[in-house]
All heavy atoms as a GROMACS GRO file, in nm:
protein
  530
    1MET      N    1   2.070  17.858  26.781
    1MET     CA    2   2.102  17.974  26.863
    1MET      C    3   2.244  18.014  26.839
    1MET      O    4   2.337  17.933  26.834
    1MET     CB    5   2.081  17.939  27.008
    1MET     CG    6   2.121  18.051  27.102
    1MET     SD    7   2.098  17.994  27.272
    1MET     CE    8   2.129  18.149  27.352
    2HIS      N    9   2.269  18.142  26.822
    2HIS     CA   10   2.401  18.194  26.802
    2HIS      C   11   2.453  18.254  26.937
    2HIS      O   12   2.410  18.358  26.980
    2HIS     CB   13   2.399  18.302  26.695
    2HIS     CG   14   2.534  18.363  26.668
    2HIS    ND1   15   2.625  18.296  26.596
    2HIS    CD2   16   2.588  18.477  26.699
    2HIS    CE1   17   2.733  18.368  26.587
    2HIS    NE2   18   2.715  18.483  26.649
    3ALA      N   19   2.537  18.180  27.002
    3ALA     CA   20   2.589  18.227  27.130
    3ALA      C   21   2.709  18.321  27.101
    3ALA      O   22   2.789  18.295  27.015
    3ALA     CB   23   2.641  18.110  27.213
    4PRO      N   24   2.714  18.431  27.177
    4PRO     CA   25   2.825  18.521  27.161
    4PRO      C   26   2.956  18.458  27.204
    4PRO      O   27   2.958  18.372  27.295
    4PRO     CB   28   2.788  18.642  27.244
    4PRO     CG   29   2.686  18.592  27.339
    4PRO     CD   30   2.622  18.476  27.280
    5ALA      N   31   3.062  18.502  27.142
    5ALA     CA   32   3.196  18.451  27.173
    5ALA      C   33   3.230  18.473  27.320
    5ALA      O   34   3.296  18.388  27.380
    5ALA     CB   35   3.301  18.514  27.083
    6ALA      N   36   3.178  18.578  27.382
    6ALA     CA   37   3.209  18.603  27.525
    6ALA      C   38   3.147  18.495  27.614
    6ALA      O   39   3.212  18.452  27.714
    6ALA     CB   40   3.159  18.743  27.565
    7ALA      N   41   3.030  18.447  27.580
    7ALA     CA   42   2.965  18.344  27.656
    7ALA      C   43   3.038  18.211  27.640
    7ALA      O   44   3.055  18.139  27.742
    7ALA     CB   45   2.817  18.330  27.619
    8ILE      N   46   3.081  18.183  27.522
    8ILE     CA   47   3.158  18.063  27.495
    8ILE      C   48   3.291  18.069  27.566
    8ILE      O   49   3.338  17.973  27.624
    8ILE     CB   50   3.173  18.034  27.343
    8ILE    CG1   51   3.036  18.003  27.284
    8ILE    CG2   52   3.273  17.921  27.318
    8ILE    CD1   53   3.034  17.995  27.137
    9ALA      N   54   3.354  18.188  27.562
    9ALA     CA   55   3.483  18.206  27.630
    9ALA      C   56   3.471  18.187  27.778
    9ALA      O   57   3.558  18.130  27.843
    9ALA     CB   58   3.542  18.345  27.596
   10ALA      N   59   3.366  18.240  27.837
   10ALA     CA   60   3.344  18.224  27.983
   10ALA      C   61   3.331  18.074  28.019
   10ALA      O   62   3.391  18.029  28.118
   10ALA     CB   63   3.219  18.302  28.026
   11ALA      N   64   3.255  18.002  27.938
   11ALA     CA   65   3.241  17.860  27.965
   11ALA      C   66   3.373  17.782  27.946
   11ALA      O   67   3.413  17.702  28.028
   11ALA     CB   68   3.131  17.798  27.878
   12ALA      N   69   3.440  17.816  27.834
   12ALA     CA   70   3.564  17.748  27.802
   12ALA      C   71   3.670  17.774  27.908
   12ALA      O   72   3.759  17.686  27.927
   12ALA     CB   73   3.611  17.794  27.663
   13GLY      N   74   3.672  17.897  27.966
   13GLY     CA   75   3.774  17.928  28.063
   13GLY      C   76   3.770  17.845  28.188
   13GLY      O   77   3.871  17.828  28.256
   14ARG      N   78   3.658  17.783  28.218
   14ARG     CA   79   3.646  17.700  28.336
   14ARG      C   80   3.720  17.570  28.326
   14ARG      O   81   3.761  17.511  28.425
   14ARG     CB   82   3.497  17.674  28.372
   14ARG     CG   83   3.423  17.799  28.418
   14ARG     CD   84   3.287  17.760  28.473
   14ARG     NE   85   3.193  17.730  28.372
   14ARG     CZ   86   3.114  17.811  28.305
   14ARG    NH1   87   3.130  17.943  28.327
   14ARG    NH2   88   3.028  17.772  28.214
   15TYR      N   89   3.740  17.521  28.206
   15TYR     CA   90   3.806  17.392  28.190
   15TYR      C   91   3.956  17.392  28.210
   15TYR      O   92   4.009  17.309  28.274
   15TYR     CB   93   3.764  17.326  28.057
   15TYR     CG   94   3.615  17.290  28.071
   15TYR    CD1   95   3.516  17.374  28.024
   15TYR    CD2   96   3.580  17.176  28.133
   15TYR    CE1   97   3.386  17.341  28.042
   15TYR    CE2   98   3.445  17.138  28.153
   15TYR     CZ   99   3.350  17.226  28.104
   15TYR     OH  100   3.215  17.193  28.125
   16PRO      N  101   4.027  17.492  28.153
   16PRO     CA  102   4.169  17.498  28.185
   16PRO      C  103   4.190  17.574  28.321
   16PRO      O  104   4.301  17.612  28.353
   16PRO     CB  105   4.230  17.581  28.071
   16PRO     CG  106   4.122  17.629  27.983
   16PRO     CD  107   3.994  17.573  28.036
   17ARG      N  108   4.081  17.586  28.394
   17ARG     CA  109   4.080  17.652  28.530
   17ARG      C  110   4.129  17.795  28.524
   17ARG      O  111   4.215  17.835  28.609
   17ARG     CB  112   4.157  17.564  28.630
   17ARG     CG  113   4.100  17.426  28.641
   17ARG     CD  114   4.140  17.365  28.771
   17ARG     NE  115   4.094  17.227  28.772
   17ARG     CZ  116   3.988  17.187  28.836
   17ARG    NH1  117   3.918  17.269  28.910
   17ARG    NH2  118   3.949  17.063  28.839
   18GLN      N  119   4.075  17.867  28.435
   18GLN     CA  120   4.102  18.012  28.428
   18GLN      C  121   3.968  18.077  28.461
   18GLN      O  122   3.863  18.022  28.442
   18GLN     CB  123   4.144  18.049  28.293
   18GLN     CG  124   4.280  17.992  28.251
   18GLN     CD  125   4.322  18.039  28.114
   18GLN    OE1  126   4.269  18.130  28.058
   18GLN    NE2  127   4.426  17.977  28.062
   19GLU      N  128   3.976  18.203  28.504
   19GLU     CA  129   3.854  18.277  28.530
   19GLU      C  130   3.778  18.292  28.400
   19GLU      O  131   3.659  18.284  28.397
   19GLU     CB  132   3.889  18.417  28.588
   19GLU     CG  133   3.952  18.407  28.729
   19GLU     CD  134   3.842  18.408  28.833
   19GLU    OE1  135   3.738  18.474  28.815
   19GLU    OE2  136   3.864  18.340  28.934
   20HIS      N  137   3.853  18.322  28.296
   20HIS     CA  138   3.788  18.356  28.168
   20HIS      C  139   3.894  18.326  28.059
   20HIS      O  140   4.010  18.357  28.079
   20HIS     CB  141   3.746  18.501  28.168
   20HIS     CG  142   3.680  18.548  28.043
   20HIS    ND1  143   3.549  18.513  28.012
   20HIS    CD2  144   3.724  18.614  27.938
   20HIS    CE1  145   3.516  18.565  27.895
   20HIS    NE2  146   3.623  18.623  27.844
   21LEU      N  147   3.845  18.284  27.949
   21LEU     CA  148   3.936  18.266  27.836
   21LEU      C  149   3.908  18.374  27.729
   21LEU      O  150   3.792  18.405  27.705
   21LEU     CB  151   3.908  18.129  27.772
   21LEU     CG  152   4.002  18.072  27.664
   21LEU    CD1  153   4.141  18.048  27.729
   21LEU    CD2  154   3.948  17.947  27.607
   22ASP      N  155   4.010  18.439  27.684
   22ASP     CA  156   3.992  18.543  27.582
   22ASP      C  157   3.924  18.482  27.461
   22ASP      O  158   3.957  18.369  27.425
   22ASP     CB  159   4.127  18.599  27.545
   22ASP     CG  160   4.115  18.718  27.449
   22ASP    OD1  161   4.083  18.826  27.495
   22ASP    OD2  162   4.140  18.696  27.326
   23PRO      N  163   3.825  18.553  27.399
   23PRO     CA  164   3.753  18.494  27.286
   23PRO      C  165   3.843  18.450  27.167
   23PRO      O  166   3.805  18.365  27.091
   23PRO     CB  167   3.662  18.604  27.241
   23PRO     CG  168   3.637  18.682  27.368
   23PRO     CD  169   3.770  18.680  27.444
   24ASP      N  170   3.963  18.506  27.159
   24ASP     CA  171   4.055  18.470  27.053
   24ASP      C  172   4.167  18.374  27.102
   24ASP      O  173   4.252  18.339  27.025
   24ASP     CB  174   4.115  18.595  26.988
   24ASP     CG  175   4.174  18.567  26.853
   24ASP    OD1  176   4.118  18.479  26.778
   24ASP    OD2  177   4.275  18.627  26.819
   25ALA      N  178   4.160  18.328  27.226
   25ALA     CA  179   4.264  18.238  27.279
   25ALA      C  180   4.232  18.091  27.237
   25ALA      O  181   4.113  18.054  27.226
   25ALA     CB  182   4.268  18.251  27.428
   26ASP      N  183   4.335  18.022  27.219
   26ASP     CA  184   4.318  17.880  27.179
   26ASP      C  185   4.292  17.797  27.307
   26ASP      O  186   4.362  17.805  27.408
   26ASP     CB  187   4.453  17.830  27.113
   26ASP     CG  188   4.434  17.690  27.066
   26ASP    OD1  189   4.453  17.591  27.150
   26ASP    OD2  190   4.406  17.666  26.950
   27PHE      N  191   4.184  17.725  27.305
   27PHE     CA  192   4.138  17.643  27.418
   27PHE      C  193   4.250  17.546  27.463
   27PHE      O  194   4.269  17.534  27.584
   27PHE     CB  195   4.014  17.566  27.376
   27PHE     CG  196   3.955  17.477  27.476
   27PHE    CD1  197   3.891  17.527  27.589
   27PHE    CD2  198   3.964  17.340  27.468
   27PHE    CE1  199   3.833  17.445  27.687
   27PHE    CE2  200   3.910  17.254  27.562
   27PHE     CZ  201   3.844  17.306  27.676
   28PHE      N  202   4.315  17.485  27.370
   28PHE     CA  203   4.416  17.385  27.407
   28PHE      C  204   4.548  17.446  27.454
   28PHE      O  205   4.613  17.398  27.544
   28PHE     CB  206   4.438  17.287  27.291
   28PHE     CG  207   4.317  17.207  27.263
   28PHE    CD1  208   4.241  17.236  27.146
   28PHE    CD2  209   4.267  17.112  27.346
   28PHE    CE1  210   4.122  17.166  27.119
   28PHE    CE2  211   4.152  17.040  27.321
   28PHE     CZ  212   4.079  17.067  27.206
   29ASP      N  213   4.584  17.556  27.392
   29ASP     CA  214   4.703  17.631  27.436
   29ASP      C  215   4.686  17.682  27.580
   29ASP      O  216   4.783  17.698  27.650
   29ASP     CB  217   4.736  17.745  27.341
   29ASP     CG  218   4.793  17.703  27.212
   29ASP    OD1  219   4.833  17.584  27.199
   29ASP    OD2  220   4.798  17.787  27.118
   30ALA      N  221   4.561  17.709  27.616
   30ALA     CA  222   4.532  17.765  27.749
   30ALA      C  223   4.527  17.650  27.858
   30ALA      O  224   4.508  17.677  27.971
   30ALA     CB  225   4.397  17.835  27.751
   31GLY      N  226   4.544  17.524  27.811
   31GLY     CA  227   4.543  17.416  27.909
   31GLY      C  228   4.427  17.317  27.895
   31GLY      O  229   4.419  17.223  27.972
   32GLY      N  230   4.336  17.340  27.800
   32GLY     CA  231   4.225  17.251  27.782
   32GLY      C  232   4.275  17.115  27.726
   32GLY      O  233   4.374  17.114  27.652
   33SER      N  234   4.207  17.012  27.757
   33SER     CA  235   4.241  16.878  27.710
   33SER      C  236   4.127  16.822  27.620
   33SER      O  237   4.022  16.879  27.610
   33SER     CB  238   4.265  16.784  27.828
   33SER     OG  239   4.146  16.759  27.896
   34SER      N  240   4.153  16.700  27.569
   34SER     CA  241   4.047  16.640  27.489
   34SER      C  242   3.926  16.605  27.573
   34SER      O  243   3.810  16.620  27.529
   34SER     CB  244   4.097  16.517  27.416
   34SER     OG  245   4.152  16.425  27.512
   35VAL      N  246   3.952  16.568  27.691
   35VAL     CA  247   3.835  16.541  27.788
   35VAL      C  248   3.762  16.671  27.813
   35VAL      O  249   3.636  16.675  27.816
   35VAL     CB  250   3.889  16.480  27.922
   35VAL    CG1  251   3.777  16.474  28.029
   35VAL    CG2  252   3.948  16.341  27.895
   36HIS      N  253   3.837  16.783  27.833
   36HIS     CA  254   3.775  16.911  27.855
   36HIS      C  255   3.691  16.952  27.732
   36HIS      O  256   3.584  17.013  27.744
   36HIS     CB  257   3.876  17.020  27.879
   36HIS     CG  258   3.949  17.004  28.004
   36HIS    ND1  259   4.085  17.032  28.015
   36HIS    CD2  260   3.909  16.963  28.126
   36HIS    CE1  261   4.124  17.006  28.137
   36HIS    NE2  262   4.018  16.968  28.210
   37ALA      N  263   3.735  16.916  27.612
   37ALA     CA  264   3.663  16.950  27.488
   37ALA      C  265   3.525  16.882  27.485
   37ALA      O  266   3.427  16.943  27.452
   37ALA     CB  267   3.747  16.912  27.366
   38VAL      N  268   3.522  16.754  27.527
   38VAL     CA  269   3.396  16.682  27.537
   38VAL      C  270   3.308  16.750  27.638
   38VAL      O  271   3.185  16.772  27.614
   38VAL     CB  272   3.417  16.533  27.569
   38VAL    CG1  273   3.290  16.464  27.597
   38VAL    CG2  274   3.495  16.469  27.458
   39GLU      N  275   3.362  16.784  27.757
   39GLU     CA  276   3.283  16.845  27.863
   39GLU      C  277   3.230  16.982  27.819
   39GLU      O  278   3.120  17.018  27.847
   39GLU     CB  279   3.366  16.856  27.986
   39GLU     CG  280   3.394  16.726  28.053
   39GLU     CD  281   3.499  16.730  28.166
   39GLU    OE1  282   3.567  16.837  28.181
   39GLU    OE2  283   3.505  16.633  28.241
   40LEU      N  284   3.316  17.057  27.749
   40LEU     CA  285   3.274  17.189  27.700
   40LEU      C  286   3.162  17.178  27.598
   40LEU      O  287   3.061  17.255  27.606
   40LEU     CB  288   3.392  17.260  27.638
   40LEU     CG  289   3.361  17.400  27.579
   40LEU    CD1  290   3.307  17.494  27.682
   40LEU    CD2  291   3.486  17.459  27.510
   41ALA      N  292   3.170  17.084  27.507
   41ALA     CA  293   3.062  17.063  27.408
   41ALA      C  294   2.932  17.033  27.474
   41ALA      O  295   2.827  17.089  27.436
   41ALA     CB  296   3.107  16.954  27.306
   42VAL      N  297   2.935  16.951  27.576
   42VAL     CA  298   2.807  16.913  27.648
   42VAL      C  299   2.756  17.036  27.719
   42VAL      O  300   2.637  17.064  27.716
   42VAL     CB  301   2.840  16.796  27.748
   42VAL    CG1  302   2.723  16.776  27.839
   42VAL    CG2  303   2.868  16.667  27.669
   43GLU      N  304   2.839  17.110  27.787
   43GLU     CA  305   2.796  17.224  27.862
   43GLU      C  306   2.739  17.335  27.770
   43GLU      O  307   2.635  17.393  27.800
   43GLU     CB  308   2.914  17.286  27.942
   43GLU     CG  309   2.873  17.410  28.016
   43GLU     CD  310   2.981  17.480  28.094
   43GLU    OE1  311   3.087  17.416  28.118
   43GLU    OE2  312   2.967  17.595  28.134
   44LEU      N  313   2.804  17.360  27.657
   44LEU     CA  314   2.754  17.463  27.566
   44LEU      C  315   2.620  17.424  27.512
   44LEU      O  316   2.532  17.517  27.496
   44LEU     CB  317   2.857  17.489  27.455
   44LEU     CG  318   2.985  17.551  27.498
   44LEU    CD1  319   3.083  17.562  27.377
   44LEU    CD2  320   2.963  17.689  27.558
   45GLU      N  321   2.595  17.297  27.482
   45GLU     CA  322   2.466  17.261  27.435
   45GLU      C  323   2.362  17.270  27.541
   45GLU      O  324   2.254  17.322  27.520
   45GLU     CB  325   2.472  17.120  27.374
   45GLU     CG  326   2.332  17.072  27.319
   45GLU     CD  327   2.341  16.946  27.239
   45GLU    OE1  328   2.447  16.889  27.229
   45GLU    OE2  329   2.236  16.906  27.188
   46ARG      N  330   2.395  17.224  27.662
   46ARG     CA  331   2.300  17.225  27.772
   46ARG      C  332   2.265  17.368  27.817
   46ARG      O  333   2.148  17.396  27.833
   46ARG     CB  334   2.358  17.147  27.893
   46ARG     CG  335   2.266  17.138  28.012
   46ARG     CD  336   2.341  17.083  28.135
   46ARG     NE  337   2.445  17.176  28.174
   46ARG     CZ  338   2.569  17.140  28.209
   46ARG    NH1  339   2.605  17.016  28.208
   46ARG    NH2  340   2.651  17.230  28.250
   47ASP      N  341   2.364  17.449  27.833
   47ASP     CA  342   2.346  17.581  27.897
   47ASP      C  343   2.321  17.694  27.795
   47ASP      O  344   2.248  17.788  27.831
   47ASP     CB  345   2.467  17.618  27.981
   47ASP     CG  346   2.483  17.527  28.101
   47ASP    OD1  347   2.394  17.446  28.127
   47ASP    OD2  348   2.592  17.536  28.164
   48LEU      N  349   2.381  17.684  27.675
   48LEU     CA  350   2.361  17.790  27.576
   48LEU      C  351   2.287  17.752  27.447
   48LEU      O  352   2.260  17.836  27.364
   48LEU     CB  353   2.499  17.844  27.539
   48LEU     CG  354   2.586  17.902  27.650
   48LEU    CD1  355   2.725  17.942  27.599
   48LEU    CD2  356   2.516  18.019  27.717
   49GLY      N  357   2.256  17.624  27.436
   49GLY     CA  358   2.184  17.575  27.316
   49GLY      C  359   2.273  17.572  27.196
   49GLY      O  360   2.224  17.563  27.082
   50VAL      N  361   2.405  17.574  27.216
   50VAL     CA  362   2.499  17.563  27.108
   50VAL      C  363   2.532  17.417  27.078
   50VAL      O  364   2.582  17.347  27.168
   50VAL     CB  365   2.632  17.637  27.143
   50VAL    CG1  366   2.737  17.619  27.035
   50VAL    CG2  367   2.603  17.785  27.172
   51GLU      N  368   2.495  17.368  26.964
   51GLU     CA  369   2.516  17.229  26.927
   51GLU      C  370   2.650  17.211  26.866
   51GLU      O  371   2.679  17.253  26.751
   51GLU     CB  372   2.410  17.185  26.831
   51GLU     CG  373   2.271  17.188  26.892
   51GLU     CD  374   2.161  17.137  26.797
   51GLU    OE1  375   2.194  17.066  26.699
   51GLU    OE2  376   2.048  17.170  26.824
   52LEU      N  377   2.742  17.152  26.942
   52LEU     CA  378   2.878  17.122  26.905
   52LEU      C  379   2.912  16.980  26.930
   52LEU      O  380   2.846  16.918  27.023
   52LEU     CB  381   2.974  17.208  26.978
   52LEU     CG  382   2.978  17.357  26.965
   52LEU    CD1  383   3.069  17.422  27.069
   52LEU    CD2  384   3.024  17.394  26.825
   53ASN      N  385   3.006  16.921  26.866
   53ASN     CA  386   3.054  16.796  26.907
   53ASN      C  387   3.204  16.822  26.937
   53ASN      O  388   3.256  16.932  26.894
   53ASN     CB  389   3.028  16.688  26.803
   53ASN     CG  390   3.103  16.709  26.674
   53ASN    OD1  391   3.220  16.730  26.675
   53ASN    ND2  392   3.030  16.702  26.563
   54PRO      N  393   3.271  16.730  26.999
   54PRO     CA  394   3.413  16.753  27.031
   54PRO      C  395   3.500  16.788  26.910
   54PRO      O  396   3.596  16.867  26.917
   54PRO     CB  397   3.458  16.625  27.096
   54PRO     CG  398   3.332  16.575  27.161
   54PRO     CD  399   3.221  16.610  27.059
   55ASP      N  400   3.468  16.732  26.792
   55ASP     CA  401   3.542  16.763  26.670
   55ASP      C  402   3.535  16.915  26.636
   55ASP      O  403   3.632  16.969  26.585
   55ASP     CB  404   3.491  16.677  26.553
   55ASP     CG  405   3.531  16.532  26.566
   55ASP    OD1  406   3.630  16.504  26.640
   55ASP    OD2  407   3.462  16.453  26.500
   56ASP      N  408   3.419  16.978  26.661
   56ASP     CA  409   3.408  17.118  26.641
   56ASP      C  410   3.504  17.194  26.728
   56ASP      O  411   3.567  17.295  26.683
   56ASP     CB  412   3.262  17.167  26.674
   56ASP     CG  413   3.160  17.112  26.580
   56ASP    OD1  414   3.190  17.094  26.460
   56ASP    OD2  415   3.048  17.091  26.623
   57VAL      N  416   3.521  17.152  26.852
   57VAL     CA  417   3.612  17.221  26.943
   57VAL      C  418   3.761  17.195  26.898
   57VAL      O  419   3.841  17.288  26.901
   57VAL     CB  420   3.595  17.170  27.088
   57VAL    CG1  421   3.692  17.236  27.184
   57VAL    CG2  422   3.449  17.196  27.139
   58PHE      N  423   3.788  17.073  26.848
   58PHE     CA  424   3.922  17.045  26.804
   58PHE      C  425   3.955  17.130  26.680
   58PHE      O  426   4.068  17.183  26.663
   58PHE     CB  427   3.942  16.898  26.767
   58PHE     CG  428   3.934  16.808  26.889
   58PHE    CD1  429   3.843  16.703  26.893
   58PHE    CD2  430   4.023  16.825  26.992
   58PHE    CE1  431   3.836  16.620  27.006
   58PHE    CE2  432   4.017  16.739  27.107
   58PHE     CZ  433   3.918  16.639  27.111
   59ALA      N  434   3.858  17.146  26.588
   59ALA     CA  435   3.878  17.216  26.466
   59ALA      C  436   3.888  17.365  26.486
   59ALA      O  437   3.963  17.436  26.414
   59ALA     CB  438   3.769  17.180  26.361
   60GLY      N  439   3.808  17.419  26.570
   60GLY     CA  440   3.801  17.567  26.596
   60GLY      C  441   3.814  17.592  26.740
   60GLY      O  442   3.716  17.622  26.810
   61ALA      N  443   3.934  17.577  26.793
   61ALA     CA  444   3.956  17.578  26.939
   61ALA      C  445   3.952  17.712  26.998
   61ALA      O  446   3.978  17.730  27.121
   61ALA     CB  447   4.088  17.511  26.965
   62ARG      N  448   3.908  17.812  26.928
   62ARG     CA  449   3.898  17.954  26.984
   62ARG      C  450   3.751  17.985  27.001
   62ARG      O  451   3.672  17.959  26.910
   62ARG     CB  452   3.963  18.051  26.894
   62ARG     CG  453   4.117  18.022  26.876
   62ARG     CD  454   4.174  18.119  26.775
   62ARG     NE  455   4.309  18.074  26.735
   62ARG     CZ  456   4.415  18.087  26.811
   62ARG    NH1  457   4.409  18.138  26.929
   62ARG    NH2  458   4.529  18.046  26.770
   63PRO      N  459   3.707  18.042  27.112
   63PRO     CA  460   3.569  18.075  27.135
   63PRO      C  461   3.513  18.161  27.021
   63PRO      O  462   3.395  18.137  26.979
   63PRO     CB  463   3.570  18.151  27.267
   63PRO     CG  464   3.683  18.087  27.343
   63PRO     CD  465   3.786  18.062  27.235
   64PHE      N  466   3.588  18.253  26.967
   64PHE     CA  467   3.539  18.336  26.859
   64PHE      C  468   3.505  18.249  26.737
   64PHE      O  469   3.406  18.269  26.670
   64PHE     CB  470   3.648  18.438  26.823
   64PHE     CG  471   3.607  18.531  26.714
   64PHE    CD1  472   3.511  18.631  26.736
   64PHE    CD2  473   3.666  18.525  26.587
   64PHE    CE1  474   3.472  18.717  26.635
   64PHE    CE2  475   3.625  18.613  26.488
   64PHE     CZ  476   3.531  18.704  26.510
   65SER      N  477   3.590  18.153  26.708
   65SER     CA  478   3.568  18.057  26.592
   65SER      C  479   3.446  17.975  26.618
   65SER      O  480   3.365  17.947  26.529
   65SER     CB  481   3.687  17.973  26.566
   65SER     OG  482   3.796  18.051  26.532
   66LEU      N  483   3.430  17.925  26.743
   66LEU     CA  484   3.316  17.839  26.774
   66LEU      C  485   3.184  17.919  26.759
   66LEU      O  486   3.084  17.865  26.714
   66LEU     CB  487   3.330  17.782  26.916
   66LEU     CG  488   3.440  17.682  26.930
   66LEU    CD1  489   3.457  17.650  27.080
   66LEU    CD2  490   3.414  17.560  26.851
   67ALA      N  491   3.186  18.043  26.804
   67ALA     CA  492   3.066  18.128  26.795
   67ALA      C  493   3.027  18.154  26.648
   67ALA      O  494   2.912  18.152  26.611
   67ALA     CB  495   3.090  18.260  26.867
   68ARG      N  496   3.130  18.178  26.563
   68ARG     CA  497   3.103  18.206  26.417
   68ARG      C  498   3.056  18.081  26.342
   68ARG      O  499   2.988  18.092  26.245
   68ARG     CB  500   3.226  18.262  26.354
   68ARG     CG  501   3.251  18.399  26.390
   68ARG     CD  502   3.365  18.457  26.310
   68ARG     NE  503   3.471  18.361  26.300
   68ARG     CZ  504   3.579  18.373  26.226
   68ARG    NH1  505   3.593  18.475  26.146
   68ARG    NH2  506   3.674  18.280  26.226
   69SER      N  507   3.102  17.962  26.388
   69SER     CA  508   3.075  17.845  26.312
   69SER      C  509   2.936  17.786  26.333
   69SER      O  510   2.889  17.705  26.258
   69SER     CB  511   3.175  17.736  26.345
   69SER     OG  512   3.162  17.689  26.475
   70ARG      N  513   2.866  17.838  26.432
   70ARG     CA  514   2.730  17.787  26.465
   70ARG      C  515   2.628  17.884  26.418
   70ARG      O  516   2.646  18.004  26.425
   70ARG     CB  517   2.718  17.772  26.617
   70ARG     CG  518   2.812  17.675  26.679
   70ARG     CD  519   2.786  17.531  26.640
   70ARG     NE  520   2.875  17.485  26.531
   70ARG     CZ  521   2.857  17.386  26.450
   70ARG    NH1  522   2.748  17.317  26.458
   70ARG    NH2  523   2.940  17.351  26.362
   71PRO      N  524   2.512  17.831  26.367
   71PRO     CA  525   2.406  17.915  26.324
   71PRO      C  526   2.341  17.989  26.446
   71PRO      O  527   2.346  17.950  26.554
   71PRO     CB  528   2.304  17.824  26.263
   71PRO     CG  529   2.343  17.687  26.298
   71PRO     CD  530   2.484  17.693  26.341
   0.00000   0.00000   0.00000
């Protein structure tokens, strides 16, 4: 499933405790941590069907990049 960057950004924004993360914002620069990256990967798979592992989040920490990297 190809989740749109906006859906990934909305999910990612909850971890650094923001209302929403801009699709081009860096998850870690916005306040996300390595623990948040694991939680985000689990949430995206569960809720959006996006299969990621925490390494995917570390490598492409922007929602736009995460959306493009997945089939």
